[in-house]
C-alpha positions as CSV (number, residue, x, y, z in Angstrom):
1,X,44.3,104.2,46.4
2,X,43.9,107.2,48.9
3,X,45.5,110.7,48.3
4,X,48.5,110.9,50.9
5,X,48.2,114.2,52.8
6,X,51.5,116.1,53.6
7,X,52.6,116.2,57.0
8,X,52.7,120.0,58.3
9,X,55.9,122.0,59.6
10,X,55.3,124.1,62.8
11,X,56.5,127.5,62.7
12,X,56.8,127.7,66.6
13,X,60.2,128.8,67.7
14,X,62.8,126.2,68.8
15,X,65.4,126.3,71.2
16,X,69.0,126.8,69.4
17,X,70.4,123.8,67.7
18,X,73.3,123.0,70.3
19,X,75.2,119.8,68.8
20,X,77.6,120.3,71.8
21,X,74.8,119.3,74.0
22,X,76.0,116.1,75.9
23,X,73.8,112.9,75.9
24,X,71.1,113.4,78.8
25,X,71.7,111.9,82.0
26,X,70.3,108.5,82.4
27,X,69.2,105.7,85.4
28,X,68.5,102.5,85.4
29,X,64.8,101.2,86.1
30,X,63.1,98.1,86.8
31,X,61.1,96.9,83.8
32,X,59.8,93.5,83.4
33,X,62.8,91.9,85.3
34,X,65.4,94.0,83.4
35,X,67.3,97.0,84.5
36,X,66.5,99.1,81.4
37,X,68.8,102.1,81.0
38,X,66.6,105.3,80.6
39,X,68.0,108.8,79.8
40,X,65.6,111.7,80.7
41,X,65.3,115.0,79.2
42,X,63.7,117.3,81.6
43,X,60.8,119.2,80.2
44,X,57.4,120.8,80.1
45,X,54.4,118.9,79.1
46,X,53.2,115.3,78.4
47,X,55.6,112.2,78.1
48,X,57.7,111.6,75.2
49,X,59.5,107.9,74.8
50,X,62.0,107.2,72.3
51,X,63.1,104.1,70.9
52,X,66.4,103.7,69.0
53,X,67.2,101.2,65.7
54,X,69.4,98.0,65.5
55,X,72.7,98.7,66.7
56,X,71.9,102.1,68.2
57,X,71.2,103.4,71.7
58,X,69.4,106.2,73.9
59,X,72.1,108.4,72.6
60,X,70.6,108.5,68.9
61,X,67.5,111.0,70.3
62,X,70.0,113.8,72.4
63,X,69.5,116.5,70.0
64,X,65.9,115.8,69.1
65,X,64.8,115.5,72.5
66,X,66.8,118.9,73.0
67,X,64.6,120.6,70.6
68,X,61.4,119.3,71.9
69,X,62.4,119.9,75.6
70,X,60.1,122.9,75.9
71,X,56.8,120.8,74.8
72,X,57.3,117.3,76.3
73,X,59.2,115.4,78.9
74,X,61.6,113.0,77.2
75,X,62.5,109.4,78.1
76,X,65.2,107.5,75.9
77,X,65.5,104.0,76.4
78,X,68.3,101.5,75.7
79,X,66.7,98.3,74.5
80,X,67.8,95.2,76.5
81,X,71.1,94.3,74.9
82,X,72.0,97.8,73.6
83,X,73.5,100.9,75.1
84,X,73.6,99.9,78.9
85,X,70.8,97.8,79.3
86,X,72.2,94.2,80.0
87,X,69.4,91.6,78.7
88,X,68.3,89.1,81.4
89,X,68.7,85.5,80.6
90,X,66.5,83.9,78.3
91,X,65.8,87.2,76.5
92,X,65.3,86.0,72.9
93,X,65.5,89.5,71.0
94,X,62.6,89.1,68.6
95,X,60.6,92.3,67.8
96,X,57.7,91.3,69.8
97,X,59.9,90.8,73.0
98,X,61.3,94.1,72.7
99,X,58.1,95.4,72.0
100,X,56.7,93.9,75.5
101,X,59.8,95.7,77.2
102,X,58.7,99.2,75.7
103,X,55.2,98.5,76.7
104,X,56.1,97.6,80.3
105,X,57.8,100.9,80.2
106,X,54.9,102.9,79.3
107,X,52.9,101.3,81.8
108,X,54.9,102.7,84.4
109,X,54.1,106.2,83.2
110,X,50.9,108.3,84.0
111,X,49.4,109.0,80.9
112,X,49.4,108.1,77.2
113,X,52.9,109.3,75.6
114,X,54.2,110.4,72.3
115,X,56.0,107.6,71.2
116,X,58.9,107.9,68.6
117,X,60.5,104.9,66.9
118,X,63.7,104.8,64.3
119,X,64.2,102.1,62.2
120,X,64.2,98.7,63.9
121,X,62.6,100.8,66.9
122,X,59.9,102.1,64.5
123,X,58.9,98.5,63.9
124,X,58.8,97.8,67.5
125,X,56.7,100.8,68.2
126,X,54.4,99.7,65.7
127,X,53.9,96.7,67.4
128,X,53.2,98.6,70.8
129,X,50.9,101.2,69.3
130,X,48.6,98.7,67.5
131,X,48.7,96.1,70.4
132,X,48.1,98.9,73.3
133,X,46.7,102.0,71.7
134,X,45.7,103.1,75.2
135,X,49.3,103.7,75.8
136,X,50.2,105.8,72.7
137,X,48.8,109.4,72.2
138,X,50.5,110.0,68.9
139,X,53.1,107.9,66.8
140,X,56.5,109.1,64.9
141,X,58.1,106.8,62.8
142,X,61.6,107.6,61.8
143,X,62.3,105.4,58.5
144,X,60.8,102.3,60.2
145,X,62.1,98.6,59.2
146,X,59.3,97.7,57.2
147,X,60.2,94.8,55.3
148,X,62.6,95.7,52.2
149,X,64.6,93.0,50.7
150,X,66.4,95.2,48.5
151,X,69.3,97.2,50.1
152,X,71.2,99.5,47.8
153,X,74.3,97.5,47.8
154,X,75.9,100.0,45.3
155,X,75.3,103.3,47.6
156,X,77.1,101.8,50.7
157,X,80.7,102.3,51.6
158,X,80.9,98.5,52.7
159,X,78.5,96.3,51.3
160,X,78.8,93.8,54.1
161,X,76.8,96.0,56.2
162,X,73.6,95.3,54.2
163,X,74.5,91.4,53.8
164,X,75.0,91.2,57.7
165,X,71.1,91.3,57.7
166,X,70.8,88.4,55.1
167,X,70.1,84.8,56.1
168,X,72.4,82.1,55.7
169,X,75.4,84.6,55.0
170,X,74.9,86.9,57.4
171,X,76.4,85.4,60.2
172,X,79.8,84.9,58.8
173,X,79.7,88.7,57.7
174,X,78.5,89.7,61.2
175,X,81.7,87.9,62.8
176,X,83.6,89.9,60.1
177,X,82.2,93.0,61.3
178,X,82.7,92.1,64.9
179,X,86.5,92.6,64.2
180,X,86.1,96.5,63.3
181,X,87.7,98.6,66.0
182,X,85.6,101.1,67.7
183,X,86.8,103.9,65.4
184,X,86.2,101.7,62.4
185,X,82.7,100.8,63.3
186,X,81.9,104.5,63.8
187,X,83.0,105.2,60.4
188,X,80.9,102.6,59.1
189,X,77.8,103.8,61.1
190,X,78.4,107.3,59.7
191,X,78.7,106.2,56.2
192,X,75.7,104.0,56.3
193,X,73.4,106.4,58.3
194,X,73.8,109.8,57.2
195,X,73.5,111.4,53.9
196,X,76.5,113.6,54.5
197,X,78.8,111.8,57.3
198,X,81.0,115.4,57.0
199,X,78.0,117.5,58.9
200,X,78.6,115.2,61.9
201,X,80.0,117.5,64.5
202,X,83.5,116.1,65.8
203,X,82.3,116.0,69.6
204,X,79.3,113.5,68.0
205,X,82.1,111.5,66.5
206,X,83.8,111.4,69.6
207,X,80.8,110.0,71.8
208,X,80.1,107.3,68.9
209,X,83.6,106.2,69.5
210,X,83.3,106.2,73.4
211,X,80.5,104.0,73.4
212,X,81.4,101.7,70.6
213,X,84.6,101.3,73.1
214,X,82.0,100.5,76.2
215,X,80.0,98.4,74.0
216,X,83.2,96.2,72.8
217,X,83.8,95.4,77.3
218,X,79.9,94.2,77.2
219,X,80.0,90.6,77.1
220,X,76.4,90.7,75.8
221,X,76.6,93.3,73.2
222,X,77.4,91.0,70.5
223,X,74.7,88.4,70.8
224,X,72.5,91.1,71.1
225,X,73.0,92.3,67.7
226,X,73.1,89.3,66.1
227,X,70.1,88.0,67.5
228,X,68.0,91.3,67.1
229,X,69.1,91.3,63.4
230,X,67.7,87.8,63.2
231,X,64.7,88.8,64.8
232,X,64.1,91.6,62.6
233,X,64.5,89.5,59.4
234,X,62.3,86.9,61.0
235,X,59.3,89.9,61.2
236,X,59.9,90.4,57.7
237,X,59.2,86.8,56.8
238,X,56.1,86.7,59.0
239,X,53.3,86.1,57.2
240,X,49.5,86.5,57.8
241,X,48.0,88.5,60.7
242,X,51.2,89.2,62.3
243,X,53.1,90.7,59.5
244,X,54.0,94.4,60.0
245,X,52.0,95.4,57.1
246,X,49.0,94.0,58.6
247,X,49.6,95.6,62.1
248,X,50.1,99.3,60.5
249,X,46.3,99.7,59.6
250,X,45.6,98.6,63.6
251,X,47.3,101.6,64.6
252,X,44.8,103.9,66.3
253,X,47.0,107.1,66.6
254,X,47.9,109.9,64.6
255,X,51.4,108.8,62.8
256,X,54.0,110.8,61.2
257,X,56.1,109.1,59.1
258,X,59.5,110.5,58.2
259,X,62.0,109.4,55.7
260,X,65.3,110.5,54.3
261,X,65.5,110.7,50.6
262,X,68.8,108.9,50.3
263,X,68.3,106.2,53.1
264,X,70.7,103.3,52.4
265,X,69.1,101.0,54.8
266,X,65.3,100.7,54.1
267,X,64.4,102.2,50.9
268,X,62.5,105.7,50.4
269,X,60.0,103.5,48.5
270,X,58.3,102.1,51.1
271,X,57.2,105.5,52.5
272,X,54.4,106.1,50.8
273,X,52.9,102.8,51.5
274,X,53.9,102.7,54.9
275,X,51.9,106.2,55.4
276,X,49.0,105.3,53.5
277,X,48.3,102.0,55.6
278,X,48.0,103.8,59.0
279,X,44.8,104.9,59.3
280,X,46.1,108.5,60.3
281,X,49.1,108.3,58.7
282,X,51.1,111.6,56.9
283,X,54.3,111.4,55.4
284,X,57.1,113.8,55.1
285,X,60.3,112.6,52.9
286,X,63.5,114.8,53.9
287,X,66.0,115.5,50.9
288,X,70.0,114.9,51.7
289,X,68.9,112.9,54.5
290,X,70.0,109.5,55.6
291,X,68.5,106.8,57.7
292,X,68.5,108.6,61.1
293,X,66.9,112.0,60.2
294,X,66.4,112.8,63.9
295,X,70.3,112.9,64.2
296,X,71.1,114.3,60.9
297,X,67.8,116.9,60.9
298,X,66.8,117.4,64.2
299,X,65.3,121.0,63.8
300,X,63.1,119.8,60.8
301,X,62.2,116.6,62.3
302,X,61.0,118.5,65.6
303,X,59.2,121.1,63.2
304,X,57.2,118.0,61.9
305,X,56.6,116.6,64.9
306,X,55.2,120.0,66.3
307,X,53.2,120.4,63.3
308,X,51.6,116.9,63.9
309,X,50.7,117.8,67.5
310,X,49.3,121.3,66.6
311,X,47.0,119.6,63.9
312,X,46.1,116.9,66.3
313,X,44.8,119.7,68.8
314,X,43.0,121.6,66.2
315,X,41.6,118.2,65.5
316,X,42.8,118.6,61.9
317,X,44.9,115.3,61.5
């Protein structure tokens, strides 16, 4: 087994971390027949594209995009069925279909991008990078949703959140979770995705509640979540050449794998294998961090990303 080279951290000065920063403004863009909602972070340098996870949205990248705005111009997309992007009729919510949407968006940009993906968005980004290496300059994966059938139920405030992704029982559990109020949904998300929910600023909690209120009014949001969950699970069961584990070796871009030591959704046990399977992968495990490191530790994640970019520029990655 190859030796895993740790990811370096940049020492470059970062903008002050301002957690009062509102979500970046967005606009709708025509992408493969969709009206896809994209939030843009004005900045200097090449394009960076951010892909959220299951149940998330473009707002999951607000603070990290702010930390990197001196180096890249950010584009954070709402996948069809999430955030403010309404899916077109017939959209099947599989990972490959989500990846097609991301690919079509990347094709609208003028150059290869720095691609970011968290959780399900990480799995989607792997598919994009493996199938279209010409579109991806570097890849950053934050707790990517590689196959993991051993969720830590004992560490969850509500074990139903893990059961919701399982076959057979999942549909009933998802119906129960759908009855939660926006406040309850936000609390569940915090308990599930953060190692220490108490560090989340009040304004970020209020933003999440408002977003869940908006989602509750969308006639398509529940179906999108349910079917994307099923699509993710089906990808885990896919054998042979289309397995996510088989796609990782096809990624040619330099890749940074970031994982929270206290991830309750996709175990950090998967982190070393994920990084080793990538031809140009390096790993950074963050202590006291959960499933959304880009939200919980945006400054540290930014330093790790900049460290990768600096090493790539020196041909040292």
